[in-house]
MARTOR-410498 format. One record per residue (C-alpha): residue number from 1; y, z, x; chain. Coordinates in steps of 0.25 Angstrom, whole numbers, plus 2048, in hexadecimal, padded with zeros to 3 digits. Example, Ala and Ser with C-alpha at 12.3 -4.5 7.8 and 13.67 -1.06 7.14 Angstrom:
<atoms>
ATOM     i    py    pz    px   ch
ATOM     1   7EE   81F   831    A
ATOM     2   7FC   81D   837    A
</atoms>
This chain:
<atoms>
ATOM     i    py    pz    px   ch
ATOM     1   B33   F9B   8E0    A
ATOM     2   B2F   FA5   8D3    A
ATOM     3   B3B   FA8   8CA    A
ATOM     4   B3D   FB8   8C8    A
ATOM     5   B3D   FBC   8B9    A
ATOM     6   B49   FC0   8B6    A
ATOM     7   B4C   FBF   8A5    A
ATOM     8   B5A   FC1   8A6    A
ATOM     9   B5D   FBC   8B1    A
ATOM    10   B56   FAE   8AC    A
ATOM    11   B5F   FAF   89F    A
ATOM    12   B6C   FB0   8A6    A
ATOM    13   B69   FA7   8B1    A
ATOM    14   B65   F9D   8A5    A
ATOM    15   B71   F9F   89E    A
ATOM    16   B7C   FA2   8A9    A
ATOM    17   B75   F96   8B2    A
ATOM    18   B6A   F8C   8AF    A
ATOM    19   B5C   F96   8B3    A
ATOM    20   B59   F9C   8BE    A
ATOM    21   B55   F96   8CA    A
ATOM    22   B4A   FA1   8D1    A
ATOM    23   B54   FA4   8DC    A
ATOM    24   B5F   FA8   8D2    A
ATOM    25   B54   FB1   8C9    A
ATOM    26   B52   FB8   8D8    A
ATOM    27   B61   FB8   8DA    A
ATOM    28   B66   FBC   8CC    A
ATOM    29   B58   FC5   8C8    A
ATOM    30   B5E   FCE   8D3    A
ATOM    31   B6C   FD1   8CB    A
ATOM    32   B6D   FDA   8BE    A
ATOM    33   B72   FD3   8B5    A
ATOM    34   B80   FD5   8B5    A
ATOM    35   B7E   FD1   8C3    A
ATOM    36   B7A   FC3   8C1    A
ATOM    37   B84   FC3   8B7    A
ATOM    38   B8E   FC5   8C1    A
ATOM    39   B88   FBC   8CB    A
ATOM    40   B88   FB1   8C1    A
ATOM    41   B97   FB0   8BC    A
ATOM    42   B9C   FB4   8CB    A
ATOM    43   B95   FA8   8D0    A
ATOM    44   BA2   FA4   8D9    A
ATOM    45   B9C   FB0   8E3    A
ATOM    46   B90   FA6   8E6    A
ATOM    47   B93   F9E   8F0    A
ATOM    48   B8D   F90   8ED    A
ATOM    49   B8D   F82   8F1    A
ATOM    50   B81   F7D   8E8    A
ATOM    51   B87   F6F   8E9    A
ATOM    52   B83   F70   8F8    A
ATOM    53   B77   F71   8F5    A
ATOM    54   B74   F64   8ED    A
ATOM    55   B68   F5B   8F3    A
ATOM    56   B64   F68   8FB    A
ATOM    57   B54   F6B   8FD    A
ATOM    58   B51   F74   8F5    A
ATOM    59   B5A   F72   8E7    A
ATOM    60   B56   F69   8DC    A
ATOM    61   B5A   F5A   8E2    A
ATOM    62   B62   F4D   8DD    A
ATOM    63   B64   F3F   8DB    A
ATOM    64   B6F   F35   8DC    A
ATOM    65   B72   F27   8E0    A
ATOM    66   B79   F28   8EC    A
ATOM    67   B81   F33   8EF    A
ATOM    68   B80   F3F   8E8    A
ATOM    69   B8E   F3F   8E1    A
ATOM    70   B92   F48   8D7    A
ATOM    71   B9F   F47   8D6    A
ATOM    72   B9E   F38   8D4    A
ATOM    73   B91   F37   8CC    A
ATOM    74   B8D   F3E   8C1    A
ATOM    75   B80   F40   8C0    A
ATOM    76   B7F   F47   8D0    A
ATOM    77   B8C   F4E   8C8    A
ATOM    78   B7F   F52   8BE    A
ATOM    79   B75   F54   8C9    A
ATOM    80   B7E   F5C   8D2    A
ATOM    81   B81   F67   8C6    A
ATOM    82   B74   F67   8C1    A
ATOM    83   B71   F6B   8D1    A
ATOM    84   B7A   F77   8D0    A
ATOM    85   B76   F7C   8C3    A
ATOM    86   B66   F7F   8CA    A
ATOM    87   B6C   F83   8D8    A
ATOM    88   B79   F89   8D4    A
ATOM    89   B7A   F97   8D7    A
ATOM    90   B85   F98   8CF    A
ATOM    91   B7F   F94   8C1    A
ATOM    92   B87   F9B   8B8    A
ATOM    93   B93   F94   8BE    A
ATOM    94   B8A   F85   8BC    A
ATOM    95   B85   F88   8AD    A
ATOM    96   B96   F8C   8A9    A
ATOM    97   B98   F7F   8AE    A
ATOM    98   B90   F79   8A5    A
ATOM    99   B95   F81   899    A
ATOM   100   BA2   F7C   89E    A
ATOM   101   B9E   F6F   89D    A
ATOM   102   B98   F6E   891    A
ATOM   103   BA4   F77   88C    A
ATOM   104   BAF   F6D   892    A
ATOM   105   BA5   F61   88F    A
ATOM   106   BA9   F54   897    A
ATOM   107   BA2   F48   898    A
ATOM   108   B9F   F3F   8A4    A
ATOM   109   B9D   F31   89E    A
ATOM   110   BAB   F30   898    A
ATOM   111   BAF   F35   8A5    A
ATOM   112   BAB   F29   8AB    A
ATOM   113   BAB   F1E   89F    A
ATOM   114   BBC   F23   8A4    A
ATOM   115   BBA   F25   8B2    A
ATOM   116   BAE   F20   8BA    A
ATOM   117   BA2   F25   8BB    A
ATOM   118   BA6   F2B   8C8    A
ATOM   119   BB3   F31   8C3    A
ATOM   120   BAA   F37   8B8    A
ATOM   121   BA4   F40   8C0    A
ATOM   122   BAE   F44   8C8    A
ATOM   123   BB6   F4A   8BF    A
ATOM   124   BAB   F52   8BB    A
ATOM   125   BA3   F54   8C6    A
ATOM   126   BAB   F53   8D4    A
ATOM   127   BAD   F5F   8DB    A
ATOM   128   BBA   F60   8E1    A
ATOM   129   BB5   F63   8EE    A
ATOM   130   BAC   F57   8EE    A
ATOM   131   BB7   F4C   8E8    A
ATOM   132   BC2   F45   8EF    A
ATOM   133   BCC   F47   8E6    A
ATOM   134   BC9   F57   8E4    A
ATOM   135   BC4   F55   8D6    A
ATOM   136   BBD   F60   8D0    A
ATOM   137   BB4   F5A   8C4    A
ATOM   138   BB4   F62   8B7    A
ATOM   139   BA6   F68   8B8    A
ATOM   140   BAB   F6C   8C5    A
ATOM   141   BB5   F70   8BE    A
ATOM   142   BAE   F78   8B4    A
ATOM   143   BA6   F7E   8C0    A
ATOM   144   BAF   F84   8C8    A
ATOM   145   BB5   F8A   8BB    A
ATOM   146   BA9   F8E   8B6    A
ATOM   147   BAB   F9D   8B3    A
ATOM   148   BBB   F9D   8B4    A
ATOM   149   BC5   F9E   8AA    A
ATOM   150   BC4   F96   89F    A
ATOM   151   BD2   F94   89E    A
ATOM   152   BD2   F8D   8AC    A
ATOM   153   BC5   F84   8A7    A
ATOM   154   BCD   F7F   89C    A
ATOM   155   BD9   F7A   8A5    A
ATOM   156   BD1   F75   8AE    A
ATOM   157   BC8   F6D   8A3    A
ATOM   158   BD6   F67   89C    A
ATOM   159   BDA   F63   8AB    A
ATOM   160   BCC   F5E   8AF    A
ATOM   161   BCB   F50   8B1    A
ATOM   162   BBF   F4C   8A9    A
ATOM   163   BC3   F54   89F    A
ATOM   164   BCF   F4C   89C    A
ATOM   165   BCB   F40   89E    A
ATOM   166   BBF   F44   894    A
ATOM   167   BC7   F49   887    A
ATOM   168   BD2   F3F   88C    A
ATOM   169   BDC   F49   893    A
ATOM   170   BE1   F3D   89B    A
ATOM   171   BE7   F37   88E    A
ATOM   172   BEE   F41   88B    A
ATOM   173   BFC   F3F   889    A
ATOM   174   C0A   F44   882    A
ATOM   175   C08   F38   877    A
ATOM   176   BFA   F36   875    A
ATOM   177   BF6   F45   877    A
ATOM   178   BE5   F44   877    A
ATOM   179   BDD   F4E   870    A
ATOM   180   BD0   F4E   877    A
ATOM   181   BD2   F59   880    A
ATOM   182   BDD   F63   878    A
ATOM   183   BD1   F61   86C    A
ATOM   184   BC5   F65   877    A
ATOM   185   BCD   F70   87F    A
ATOM   186   BCC   F78   870    A
ATOM   187   BC2   F76   86A    A
ATOM   188   BB8   F74   875    A
ATOM   189   BBC   F7E   880    A
ATOM   190   BC5   F87   879    A
ATOM   191   BC7   F8C   86B    A
ATOM   192   BBB   F84   865    A
ATOM   193   BBC   F7D   857    A
ATOM   194   BC3   F84   84C    A
ATOM   195   BCF   F89   856    A
ATOM   196   BD8   F7E   856    A
ATOM   197   BDD   F73   84E    A
ATOM   198   BE3   F64   850    A
ATOM   199   BF0   F68   851    A
ATOM   200   BE9   F70   85D    A
ATOM   201   BE3   F65   864    A
ATOM   202   BF0   F5C   863    A
ATOM   203   BF9   F67   869    A
ATOM   204   BED   F69   873    A
ATOM   205   BED   F5A   876    A
ATOM   206   BFC   F5A   878    A
ATOM   207   BFA   F67   880    A
ATOM   208   BF1   F5E   889    A
ATOM   209   BFB   F51   88A    A
ATOM   210   BFF   F4F   89A    A
ATOM   211   BEE   F55   89D    A
ATOM   212   BEB   F46   8A3    A
ATOM   213   BE5   F42   8AF    A
ATOM   214   BEC   F3A   8BE    A
ATOM   215   BE5   F32   8C8    A
ATOM   216   BE7   F39   8D7    A
ATOM   217   BE2   F37   8E4    A
ATOM   218   BDC   F2B   8EC    A
ATOM   219   BCE   F24   8EE    A
ATOM   220   BC4   F2D   8ED    A
ATOM   221   BCE   F38   8EA    A
ATOM   222   BD5   F30   8DD    A
ATOM   223   BD0   F38   8D1    A
ATOM   224   BD7   F3C   8C4    A
ATOM   225   BDE   F4C   8C1    A
ATOM   226   BE3   F52   8B9    A
ATOM   227   BF2   F51   8B7    A
ATOM   228   BFB   F57   8AD    A
ATOM   229   C03   F4C   8A8    A
ATOM   230   C11   F51   8A5    A
ATOM   231   C16   F43   89F    A
ATOM   232   C0B   F43   894    A
ATOM   233   C0B   F52   890    A
ATOM   234   C11   F54   882    A
ATOM   235   C1C   F5F   884    A
ATOM   236   C1E   F63   875    A
ATOM   237   C1A   F71   86E    A
ATOM   238   C0A   F70   86A    A
ATOM   239   C06   F7B   861    A
ATOM   240   BF5   F81   85C    A
ATOM   241   BF0   F89   853    A
ATOM   242   BEE   F94   85E    A
ATOM   243   BF4   F9C   866    A
ATOM   244   BF9   F97   874    A
ATOM   245   C00   FA3   87A    A
ATOM   246   BFD   FB1   87A    A
ATOM   247   C09   FB5   870    A
ATOM   248   C00   FAC   865    A
ATOM   249   C0A   F9E   866    A
ATOM   250   C02   F93   863    A
ATOM   251   C0C   F8A   86B    A
ATOM   252   C0F   F85   877    A
ATOM   253   C1D   F81   879    A
ATOM   254   C21   F74   87C    A
ATOM   255   C23   F70   88B    A
ATOM   256   C2B   F67   894    A
ATOM   257   C20   F5D   89A    A
ATOM   258   C1F   F62   8A8    A
ATOM   259   C1B   F71   8A2    A
ATOM   260   C11   F6B   898    A
ATOM   261   C05   F6D   89F    A
ATOM   262   C07   F7F   89C    A
ATOM   263   C05   F77   88D    A
ATOM   264   BF6   F75   891    A
ATOM   265   BF4   F82   898    A
ATOM   266   BFB   F89   88D    A
ATOM   267   BF0   F84   883    A
ATOM   268   BE3   F87   88E    A
ATOM   269   BE9   F94   88E    A
ATOM   270   BE9   F96   881    A
ATOM   271   BDB   F90   87D    A
ATOM   272   BD4   F99   888    A
ATOM   273   BD9   FA5   882    A
ATOM   274   BD6   FA2   875    A
ATOM   275   BCD   FAA   86D    A
ATOM   276   BC6   F9F   867    A
ATOM   277   BC4   F9A   877    A
ATOM   278   BBF   FA7   87A    A
ATOM   279   BB4   FA7   86D    A
ATOM   280   BB1   F99   86F    A
ATOM   281   BAD   F9B   87D    A
ATOM   282   BA5   FA6   87B    A
ATOM   283   B9F   F9F   871    A
ATOM   284   B9A   F93   879    A
ATOM   285   B96   F9E   886    A
ATOM   286   B8D   FA7   87B    A
ATOM   287   B84   F99   877    A
ATOM   288   B84   F93   886    A
ATOM   289   B81   FA0   88A    A
ATOM   290   B7A   FA9   882    A
ATOM   291   B76   FA4   875    A
ATOM   292   B74   F95   86E    A
ATOM   293   B6B   F9B   864    A
ATOM   294   B74   FA1   856    A
ATOM   295   B83   FA2   857    A
ATOM   296   B8B   FAB   862    A
ATOM   297   B8B   FB9   863    A
ATOM   298   B98   FBD   85E    A
ATOM   299   B9A   FCA   865    A
ATOM   300   B98   FC0   873    A
ATOM   301   BA1   FB6   86E    A
ATOM   302   BAC   FC1   86B    A
ATOM   303   BA8   FC9   878    A
ATOM   304   BA9   FBD   882    A
ATOM   305   BB5   FB7   87C    A
ATOM   306   BBC   FC5   87F    A
ATOM   307   BB7   FC5   88C    A
ATOM   308   BBC   FB6   88D    A
ATOM   309   BCA   FBB   887    A
ATOM   310   BCB   FC8   88F    A
ATOM   311   BC8   FC2   89D    A
ATOM   312   BD3   FB7   89C    A
ATOM   313   BC8   FAB   89A    A
ATOM   314   BBE   FAE   8A6    A
ATOM   315   BB1   FA7   8A3    A
ATOM   316   BAA   FB1   8B1    A
ATOM   317   BAD   FBF   8A8    A
ATOM   318   BA7   FB5   89A    A
ATOM   319   B9C   FB1   8A0    A
ATOM   320   B99   FBE   8A8    A
ATOM   321   B9C   FC4   899    A
ATOM   322   B92   FBA   894    A
ATOM   323   B88   FBC   89D    A
ATOM   324   B85   FCC   89A    A
ATOM   325   B89   FCB   88D    A
ATOM   326   B7E   FD2   883    A
ATOM   327   B7A   FC5   87B    A
ATOM   328   B79   FBD   888    A
ATOM   329   B6E   FC7   88B    A
ATOM   330   B67   FC9   87D    A
ATOM   331   B59   FC4   87F    A
ATOM   332   B5B   FBD   873    A
ATOM   333   B65   FB4   879    A
ATOM   334   B5C   FAF   885    A
ATOM   335   B57   FA1   884    A
ATOM   336   B61   FA2   879    A
ATOM   337   B68   F94   87F    A
ATOM   338   B63   F84   87E    A
ATOM   339   B64   F80   88C    A
ATOM   340   B6B   F74   88F    A
ATOM   341   B66   F6A   895    A
ATOM   342   B6E   F6C   8A2    A
ATOM   343   B68   F79   8A1    A
ATOM   344   B58   F77   8A0    A
ATOM   345   B59   F6E   8AA    A
ATOM   346   B5E   F77   8B3    A
ATOM   347   B56   F83   8B0    A
ATOM   348   B4A   F7B   8B1    A
ATOM   349   B4D   F76   8BE    A
ATOM   350   B4F   F84   8C2    A
ATOM   351   B43   F8B   8BB    A
ATOM   352   B3A   F7E   8BF    A
ATOM   353   B40   F78   8CE    A
ATOM   354   B46   F6D   8D4    A
ATOM   355   B3F   F69   8E0    A
ATOM   356   B40   F59   8E2    A
ATOM   357   B46   F59   8D4    A
ATOM   358   B53   F52   8D3    A
ATOM   359   B60   F55   8C8    A
ATOM   360   B60   F48   8C7    A
ATOM   361   B54   F47   8C0    A
ATOM   362   B5A   F52   8B4    A
ATOM   363   B66   F49   8B0    A
ATOM   364   B5E   F3F   8A8    A
ATOM   365   B55   F4B   8A1    A
ATOM   366   B62   F53   8A0    A
ATOM   367   B69   F47   897    A
ATOM   368   B5C   F45   88F    A
ATOM   369   B5C   F55   88C    A
ATOM   370   B6C   F51   886    A
ATOM   371   B75   F56   893    A
ATOM   372   B7D   F4E   89E    A
ATOM   373   B86   F56   8A7    A
ATOM   374   B93   F51   8A6    A
ATOM   375   B90   F4A   89B    A
ATOM   376   B90   F56   88E    A
ATOM   377   B90   F4A   883    A
ATOM   378   B9F   F4E   87C    A
ATOM   379   BAB   F56   87D    A
ATOM   380   BA1   F61   876    A
ATOM   381   B97   F62   880    A
ATOM   382   B88   F63   87E    A
ATOM   383   B82   F68   871    A
ATOM   384   B7B   F73   875    A
ATOM   385   B6F   F7C   870    A
ATOM   386   B63   F74   868    A
ATOM   387   B6C   F68   86A    A
ATOM   388   B67   F66   877    A
ATOM   389   B58   F65   872    A
ATOM   390   B56   F59   86B    A
ATOM   391   B49   F52   86A    A
ATOM   392   B4B   F4B   877    A
ATOM   393   B53   F53   87D    A
ATOM   394   B48   F5E   87D    A
ATOM   395   B3E   F53   882    A
ATOM   396   B46   F50   88E    A
ATOM   397   B46   F5E   893    A
ATOM   398   B37   F60   893    A
ATOM   399   B38   F53   89A    A
ATOM   400   B40   F59   8A5    A
ATOM   401   B37   F67   8A4    A
ATOM   402   B2B   F5B   8A9    A
ATOM   403   B33   F54   8B3    A
ATOM   404   B36   F61   8BA    A
ATOM   405   B2A   F68   8B7    A
ATOM   406   B23   F5B   8BE    A
ATOM   407   B2D   F5A   8C9    A
ATOM   408   B2B   F6A   8CC    A
ATOM   409   B1C   F69   8CB    A
ATOM   410   B1A   F6E   8DA    A
ATOM   411   B26   F78   8D9    A
ATOM   412   B1F   F7E   8CD    A
ATOM   413   B12   F7E   8D1    A
ATOM   414   B16   F86   8E1    A
ATOM   415   B1E   F8E   8D5    A
ATOM   416   B14   F93   8CF    A
ATOM   417   B0B   F96   8DB    A
ATOM   418   B13   F9D   8E2    A
ATOM   419   B12   FA5   8D8    A
ATOM   420   B06   FA8   8D5    A
ATOM   421   B06   FA2   8C6    A
ATOM   422   AFB   F99   8C9    A
ATOM   423   AF1   FA3   8C7    A
ATOM   424   AEF   FA0   8B7    A
ATOM   425   AF5   F97   8AD    A
ATOM   426   AFA   FA3   8A7    A
ATOM   427   B01   FA7   8B4    A
ATOM   428   B08   F99   8B5    A
ATOM   429   B0E   F99   8A7    A
ATOM   430   B13   FA8   8A9    A
ATOM   431   B18   FA2   8B6    A
ATOM   432   B21   F99   8B3    A
ATOM   433   B25   FA0   8A7    A
ATOM   434   B2C   FA9   8AF    A
ATOM   435   B32   F9C   8B6    A
ATOM   436   B35   F93   8A8    A
ATOM   437   B3C   FA0   8A1    A
ATOM   438   B3C   F9B   891    A
ATOM   439   B3F   FA0   885    A
ATOM   440   B32   FA5   880    A
ATOM   441   B28   F9E   87D    A
ATOM   442   B1E   F9F   871    A
ATOM   443   B11   FA5   873    A
ATOM   444   B0A   F96   870    A
ATOM   445   B12   F91   879    A
ATOM   446   B0F   F98   884    A
ATOM   447   B00   F97   880    A
ATOM   448   B03   F87   880    A
ATOM   449   B07   F87   88F    A
ATOM   450   AFB   F8F   894    A
ATOM   451   AF3   F86   88D    A
ATOM   452   AF9   F7A   895    A
ATOM   453   AF7   F81   8A2    A
ATOM   454   AE9   F84   89D    A
ATOM   455   AE6   F77   899    A
ATOM   456   AE0   F6E   8A4    A
ATOM   457   AD4   F77   8A8    A
ATOM   458   AD4   F82   8B1    A
ATOM   459   ADE   F8A   8B7    A
ATOM   460   ADD   F89   8C5    A
ATOM   461   AEC   F8B   8CB    A
ATOM   462   AEB   F80   8D3    A
ATOM   463   AF8   F79   8DB    A
ATOM   464   AF7   F6D   8D2    A
ATOM   465   AF4   F76   8C5    A
ATOM   466   B01   F7C   8C9    A
ATOM   467   B08   F72   8CA    A
ATOM   468   B03   F69   8BD    A
ATOM   469   B03   F75   8B4    A
ATOM   470   B0E   F7B   8BA    A
ATOM   471   B19   F70   8B9    A
ATOM   472   B12   F6D   8AB    A
ATOM   473   B15   F7C   8A7    A
ATOM   474   B23   F7C   8AA    A
ATOM   475   B26   F6F   8A4    A
ATOM   476   B21   F76   898    A
ATOM   477   B29   F85   89A    A
ATOM   478   B35   F7A   89E    A
ATOM   479   B35   F71   892    A
ATOM   480   B32   F79   888    A
ATOM   481   B3B   F7F   87F    A
ATOM   482   B3B   F8C   881    A
ATOM   483   B42   F88   88F    A
ATOM   484   B4D   F80   888    A
ATOM   485   B54   F8E   888    A
ATOM   486   B5B   F95   88F    A
</atoms>
């Protein structure tokens, strides 16, 4: 199927999704930009049961040992998420889930070490509807709350079983407050570096003392879940260097242990509403959705921070403003982000095709590119921007491009033939440059691509020639430096 070219919609779907399938371009291409943005942010109005399509003809495949079980096998969980990124009709939901996964970075290996491989996968990837104990994994929680209220997301992440093991909340007691989560909720999740003090860290640890886990259920339903353990809550007053309450009071009062859970809710509310949190999130959203080139635009940060606070931390409202902002639509910000490995892989699948391809084939290349889903390297998440592009990582991208193009050579040739693009090397080059949109090529690069197409004698446009040259050209385009920008 030929793709309908629409540069604005392509830009929108690269940023608010993972590129565009032909059917997505057709659908969104019929909408105005405001209507397209409204459709993206109101994804809850789109009925979807995307997981039911896994394994069905016409969709990208998967490979597993035994029964496909993303609830208990982390490799299967990774494949399920890649499948969703390719085929979901709610692209912004998956894109925001990835954003939050990096923001609240939680790694599988530590969980598997503490709980075993199956349980580690469970607390990250299980759907409540498929789990005997009703466990909802962290990524499923973030997916359900992708454009929810940020205060609710913070509350959910503080109670999340995977996070409680990842940042050692399971050991946070009144006699030995554990500081990891208290530090990260201020430094990485909300206000950012420079807006809290070391005494704040200790106060936050005491606030969350008693936020532990309990083992409940029986048989296959046996699982860990959050519990507020009143007997392990430190009950004295906690004073911070920033306001906790609307009147400016920085002190959470002493409370009886039975009511001590309110301490944490008061702190979460204060952090969600702190102006530094608003600017911190606005800055991250700028770098993820607008541009990584240069410093974030102060007018964007101020405007989005204001919308965040005025909306009561409603991320749907915030993201609508982000995607309609003048900065987002500034042509200078097209292709002004370095694609994450998973963005590159999913976009390539959408652009090139997936017939007969298994997402399992992408797992090792993704790791070699520097990104393994459910496995950010540490609490800070992945190193972004130019840090993705070591020599070996770029080679892995080029190798994946070659692997996919070779796998799809018959599909590639058929698309070119259906569009009558095989009449000459120039028509073929023009066609695939439209199919695989990149940052602008230098004229010299275009000339080299044309030379490649003409390098093996007379052009006939035969099926064999389209298969060989078409797949080779797609490899060169998708493996190019210019294709690595979104």
